[in-house]
TORROPA-576059 format. One record per residue (C-alpha): residue number from 1; chain; x, y, z. Coordinates in steps of 0.25 Angstrom, whole numbers, plus 5000, padded with zeros to 4 digits. Layout:
BEGIN
<atom resi="NUM" chain="A" xx="X" yy="Y" zz="Z"/>
...
This chain:
BEGIN
<atom resi="1" chain="A" xx="4997" yy="4820" zz="4995"/>
<atom resi="2" chain="A" xx="5011" yy="4821" zz="5000"/>
<atom resi="3" chain="A" xx="5016" yy="4821" zz="5014"/>
<atom resi="4" chain="A" xx="5030" yy="4825" zz="5019"/>
<atom resi="5" chain="A" xx="5035" yy="4818" zz="5032"/>
<atom resi="6" chain="A" xx="5039" yy="4829" zz="5041"/>
<atom resi="7" chain="A" xx="5045" yy="4828" zz="5055"/>
<atom resi="8" chain="A" xx="5031" yy="4833" zz="5060"/>
<atom resi="9" chain="A" xx="5023" yy="4822" zz="5052"/>
<atom resi="10" chain="A" xx="5017" yy="4822" zz="5038"/>
<atom resi="11" chain="A" xx="5014" yy="4835" zz="5031"/>
<atom resi="12" chain="A" xx="5007" yy="4837" zz="5018"/>
<atom resi="13" chain="A" xx="5015" yy="4842" zz="5007"/>
<atom resi="14" chain="A" xx="5010" yy="4855" zz="5002"/>
<atom resi="15" chain="A" xx="5011" yy="4861" zz="4989"/>
<atom resi="16" chain="A" xx="5010" yy="4875" zz="4984"/>
<atom resi="17" chain="A" xx="5001" yy="4878" zz="4971"/>
<atom resi="18" chain="A" xx="5008" yy="4884" zz="4960"/>
<atom resi="19" chain="A" xx="5021" yy="4883" zz="4967"/>
<atom resi="20" chain="A" xx="5030" yy="4890" zz="4956"/>
<atom resi="21" chain="A" xx="5020" yy="4902" zz="4956"/>
<atom resi="22" chain="A" xx="5019" yy="4902" zz="4971"/>
<atom resi="23" chain="A" xx="5035" yy="4902" zz="4973"/>
<atom resi="24" chain="A" xx="5036" yy="4914" zz="4964"/>
<atom resi="25" chain="A" xx="5025" yy="4921" zz="4972"/>
<atom resi="26" chain="A" xx="5031" yy="4918" zz="4985"/>
<atom resi="27" chain="A" xx="5045" yy="4923" zz="4980"/>
<atom resi="28" chain="A" xx="5038" yy="4936" zz="4975"/>
<atom resi="29" chain="A" xx="5031" yy="4938" zz="4989"/>
<atom resi="30" chain="A" xx="5045" yy="4936" zz="4996"/>
<atom resi="31" chain="A" xx="5051" yy="4947" zz="4987"/>
<atom resi="32" chain="A" xx="5040" yy="4957" zz="4991"/>
<atom resi="33" chain="A" xx="5045" yy="4961" zz="5004"/>
<atom resi="34" chain="A" xx="5058" yy="4962" zz="5012"/>
<atom resi="35" chain="A" xx="5053" yy="4955" zz="5023"/>
<atom resi="36" chain="A" xx="5049" yy="4943" zz="5015"/>
<atom resi="37" chain="A" xx="5062" yy="4943" zz="5008"/>
<atom resi="38" chain="A" xx="5069" yy="4943" zz="5021"/>
<atom resi="39" chain="A" xx="5061" yy="4931" zz="5026"/>
<atom resi="40" chain="A" xx="5064" yy="4924" zz="5013"/>
<atom resi="41" chain="A" xx="5079" yy="4926" zz="5015"/>
<atom resi="42" chain="A" xx="5078" yy="4922" zz="5029"/>
<atom resi="43" chain="A" xx="5071" yy="4909" zz="5025"/>
<atom resi="44" chain="A" xx="5082" yy="4906" zz="5015"/>
<atom resi="45" chain="A" xx="5093" yy="4908" zz="5025"/>
<atom resi="46" chain="A" xx="5085" yy="4899" zz="5035"/>
<atom resi="47" chain="A" xx="5085" yy="4888" zz="5024"/>
<atom resi="48" chain="A" xx="5100" yy="4889" zz="5022"/>
<atom resi="49" chain="A" xx="5102" yy="4888" zz="5037"/>
<atom resi="50" chain="A" xx="5094" yy="4876" zz="5037"/>
<atom resi="51" chain="A" xx="5103" yy="4869" zz="5027"/>
<atom resi="52" chain="A" xx="5098" yy="4872" zz="5013"/>
<atom resi="53" chain="A" xx="5109" yy="4878" zz="5004"/>
<atom resi="54" chain="A" xx="5107" yy="4892" zz="4997"/>
<atom resi="55" chain="A" xx="5103" yy="4885" zz="4984"/>
<atom resi="56" chain="A" xx="5092" yy="4877" zz="4990"/>
<atom resi="57" chain="A" xx="5086" yy="4889" zz="4997"/>
<atom resi="58" chain="A" xx="5088" yy="4898" zz="4984"/>
<atom resi="59" chain="A" xx="5080" yy="4887" zz="4976"/>
<atom resi="60" chain="A" xx="5070" yy="4886" zz="4987"/>
<atom resi="61" chain="A" xx="5068" yy="4902" zz="4987"/>
<atom resi="62" chain="A" xx="5070" yy="4905" zz="4973"/>
<atom resi="63" chain="A" xx="5083" yy="4912" zz="4974"/>
<atom resi="64" chain="A" xx="5097" yy="4910" zz="4970"/>
<atom resi="65" chain="A" xx="5107" yy="4903" zz="4980"/>
<atom resi="66" chain="A" xx="5116" yy="4915" zz="4980"/>
<atom resi="67" chain="A" xx="5104" yy="4923" zz="4985"/>
<atom resi="68" chain="A" xx="5102" yy="4913" zz="4997"/>
<atom resi="69" chain="A" xx="5117" yy="4914" zz="5000"/>
<atom resi="70" chain="A" xx="5116" yy="4929" zz="5000"/>
<atom resi="71" chain="A" xx="5105" yy="4928" zz="5011"/>
<atom resi="72" chain="A" xx="5113" yy="4918" zz="5019"/>
<atom resi="73" chain="A" xx="5126" yy="4927" zz="5018"/>
<atom resi="74" chain="A" xx="5118" yy="4939" zz="5022"/>
<atom resi="75" chain="A" xx="5112" yy="4932" zz="5034"/>
<atom resi="76" chain="A" xx="5125" yy="4927" zz="5038"/>
<atom resi="77" chain="A" xx="5131" yy="4941" zz="5038"/>
<atom resi="78" chain="A" xx="5120" yy="4949" zz="5043"/>
<atom resi="79" chain="A" xx="5110" yy="4939" zz="5050"/>
<atom resi="80" chain="A" xx="5095" yy="4942" zz="5047"/>
<atom resi="81" chain="A" xx="5098" yy="4956" zz="5043"/>
<atom resi="82" chain="A" xx="5106" yy="4950" zz="5031"/>
<atom resi="83" chain="A" xx="5093" yy="4945" zz="5025"/>
<atom resi="84" chain="A" xx="5086" yy="4958" zz="5024"/>
<atom resi="85" chain="A" xx="5088" yy="4965" zz="5011"/>
<atom resi="86" chain="A" xx="5087" yy="4979" zz="5015"/>
<atom resi="87" chain="A" xx="5086" yy="4990" zz="5005"/>
<atom resi="88" chain="A" xx="5087" yy="4986" zz="4991"/>
<atom resi="89" chain="A" xx="5096" yy="4995" zz="4983"/>
<atom resi="90" chain="A" xx="5092" yy="4997" zz="4969"/>
<atom resi="91" chain="A" xx="5090" yy="5008" zz="4959"/>
<atom resi="92" chain="A" xx="5082" yy="5020" zz="4964"/>
<atom resi="93" chain="A" xx="5068" yy="5022" zz="4957"/>
<atom resi="94" chain="A" xx="5069" yy="5031" zz="4945"/>
<atom resi="95" chain="A" xx="5055" yy="5036" zz="4948"/>
<atom resi="96" chain="A" xx="5051" yy="5043" zz="4960"/>
<atom resi="97" chain="A" xx="5038" yy="5041" zz="4968"/>
<atom resi="98" chain="A" xx="5030" yy="5052" zz="4962"/>
<atom resi="99" chain="A" xx="5034" yy="5048" zz="4948"/>
<atom resi="100" chain="A" xx="5031" yy="5034" zz="4951"/>
<atom resi="101" chain="A" xx="5017" yy="5037" zz="4956"/>
<atom resi="102" chain="A" xx="5014" yy="5046" zz="4944"/>
<atom resi="103" chain="A" xx="5019" yy="5035" zz="4934"/>
<atom resi="104" chain="A" xx="5009" yy="5026" zz="4940"/>
<atom resi="105" chain="A" xx="4998" yy="5036" zz="4937"/>
<atom resi="106" chain="A" xx="5004" yy="5037" zz="4923"/>
<atom resi="107" chain="A" xx="5004" yy="5022" zz="4921"/>
<atom resi="108" chain="A" xx="4989" yy="5021" zz="4924"/>
<atom resi="109" chain="A" xx="4986" yy="5031" zz="4913"/>
<atom resi="110" chain="A" xx="4986" yy="5027" zz="4898"/>
<atom resi="111" chain="A" xx="4999" yy="5030" zz="4891"/>
<atom resi="112" chain="A" xx="4991" yy="5038" zz="4881"/>
<atom resi="113" chain="A" xx="4987" yy="5048" zz="4892"/>
<atom resi="114" chain="A" xx="5002" yy="5052" zz="4891"/>
<atom resi="115" chain="A" xx="5001" yy="5052" zz="4876"/>
<atom resi="116" chain="A" xx="5009" yy="5039" zz="4874"/>
<atom resi="117" chain="A" xx="5004" yy="5031" zz="4862"/>
<atom resi="118" chain="A" xx="5004" yy="5018" zz="4869"/>
<atom resi="119" chain="A" xx="4992" yy="5011" zz="4876"/>
<atom resi="120" chain="A" xx="4999" yy="5005" zz="4887"/>
<atom resi="121" chain="A" xx="5011" yy="5008" zz="4896"/>
<atom resi="122" chain="A" xx="5023" yy="4999" zz="4894"/>
<atom resi="123" chain="A" xx="5038" yy="5001" zz="4899"/>
<atom resi="124" chain="A" xx="5042" yy="5008" zz="4887"/>
<atom resi="125" chain="A" xx="5031" yy="5019" zz="4888"/>
<atom resi="126" chain="A" xx="5033" yy="5020" zz="4903"/>
<atom resi="127" chain="A" xx="5048" yy="5023" zz="4901"/>
<atom resi="128" chain="A" xx="5045" yy="5034" zz="4891"/>
<atom resi="129" chain="A" xx="5034" yy="5039" zz="4900"/>
<atom resi="130" chain="A" xx="5043" yy="5040" zz="4912"/>
<atom resi="131" chain="A" xx="5054" yy="5047" zz="4904"/>
<atom resi="132" chain="A" xx="5044" yy="5057" zz="4898"/>
<atom resi="133" chain="A" xx="5035" yy="5060" zz="4910"/>
<atom resi="134" chain="A" xx="5045" yy="5059" zz="4921"/>
<atom resi="135" chain="A" xx="5059" yy="5060" zz="4915"/>
<atom resi="136" chain="A" xx="5062" yy="5046" zz="4920"/>
<atom resi="137" chain="A" xx="5070" yy="5036" zz="4911"/>
<atom resi="138" chain="A" xx="5067" yy="5022" zz="4914"/>
<atom resi="139" chain="A" xx="5068" yy="5009" zz="4905"/>
<atom resi="140" chain="A" xx="5057" yy="5001" zz="4900"/>
<atom resi="141" chain="A" xx="5059" yy="4989" zz="4909"/>
<atom resi="142" chain="A" xx="5060" yy="4998" zz="4921"/>
<atom resi="143" chain="A" xx="5047" yy="5004" zz="4917"/>
<atom resi="144" chain="A" xx="5041" yy="4990" zz="4915"/>
<atom resi="145" chain="A" xx="5044" yy="4988" zz="4930"/>
<atom resi="146" chain="A" xx="5037" yy="5001" zz="4934"/>
<atom resi="147" chain="A" xx="5024" yy="4995" zz="4928"/>
<atom resi="148" chain="A" xx="5026" yy="4983" zz="4937"/>
<atom resi="149" chain="A" xx="5030" yy="4991" zz="4950"/>
<atom resi="150" chain="A" xx="5017" yy="4999" zz="4947"/>
<atom resi="151" chain="A" xx="5008" yy="4987" zz="4946"/>
<atom resi="152" chain="A" xx="5005" yy="4987" zz="4931"/>
<atom resi="153" chain="A" xx="5004" yy="4974" zz="4924"/>
<atom resi="154" chain="A" xx="5009" yy="4972" zz="4909"/>
<atom resi="155" chain="A" xx="4999" yy="4973" zz="4898"/>
<atom resi="156" chain="A" xx="5001" yy="4971" zz="4883"/>
<atom resi="157" chain="A" xx="4991" yy="4977" zz="4873"/>
<atom resi="158" chain="A" xx="4983" yy="4969" zz="4864"/>
<atom resi="159" chain="A" xx="4987" yy="4970" zz="4850"/>
<atom resi="160" chain="A" xx="4977" yy="4976" zz="4840"/>
<atom resi="161" chain="A" xx="4976" yy="4971" zz="4826"/>
<atom resi="162" chain="A" xx="4974" yy="4982" zz="4816"/>
<atom resi="163" chain="A" xx="4961" yy="4982" zz="4809"/>
<atom resi="164" chain="A" xx="4956" yy="4970" zz="4817"/>
<atom resi="165" chain="A" xx="4941" yy="4969" zz="4820"/>
<atom resi="166" chain="A" xx="4939" yy="4974" zz="4834"/>
<atom resi="167" chain="A" xx="4928" yy="4964" zz="4837"/>
<atom resi="168" chain="A" xx="4937" yy="4953" zz="4832"/>
<atom resi="169" chain="A" xx="4948" yy="4958" zz="4841"/>
<atom resi="170" chain="A" xx="4939" yy="4959" zz="4853"/>
<atom resi="171" chain="A" xx="4934" yy="4944" zz="4851"/>
<atom resi="172" chain="A" xx="4949" yy="4940" zz="4850"/>
<atom resi="173" chain="A" xx="4954" yy="4946" zz="4863"/>
<atom resi="174" chain="A" xx="4956" yy="4937" zz="4875"/>
<atom resi="175" chain="A" xx="4948" yy="4946" zz="4884"/>
<atom resi="176" chain="A" xx="4937" yy="4957" zz="4881"/>
<atom resi="177" chain="A" xx="4937" yy="4971" zz="4886"/>
<atom resi="178" chain="A" xx="4930" yy="4966" zz="4899"/>
<atom resi="179" chain="A" xx="4941" yy="4957" zz="4902"/>
<atom resi="180" chain="A" xx="4933" yy="4944" zz="4899"/>
<atom resi="181" chain="A" xx="4937" yy="4934" zz="4889"/>
<atom resi="182" chain="A" xx="4928" yy="4933" zz="4877"/>
<atom resi="183" chain="A" xx="4918" yy="4922" zz="4875"/>
<atom resi="184" chain="A" xx="4922" yy="4912" zz="4864"/>
């Protein structure tokens, strides 16, 4: 057990389990809300005011040094208000709210309900569907992001070998229809 000599006495050195994964999780949590992003920038400026340089703070926080420099410059110009992001500008949504909701209903249906030949939705099929049904042109990659925004996860169909024995295929699969692994 390691101990660190602090001005208040000895303190046990603590460790975080799975620190790399937890660092990513913490960074994602910070990005979830404007308030946490503001606090994050505030802590970064505080560390610079304590004598750390922007590179050190950037490495510690998982940002580029120029990002930390921007925080400090905004703080120097506008004070605490400079650390708020405000409205993020960007491309307006191509799909309006009612179309978004209807699309969510569409994606919960089987593609064959819309007379498509595929068994599963993918970015290419969604792009086609949006154009045919709603008159909205959207790229495949943008459609893949829609799946993520709507909470869908990616699945790949299992290949079926032509003229294969169905009982042998079932025995070979990693999981059975009930979701349990077959017994060896």
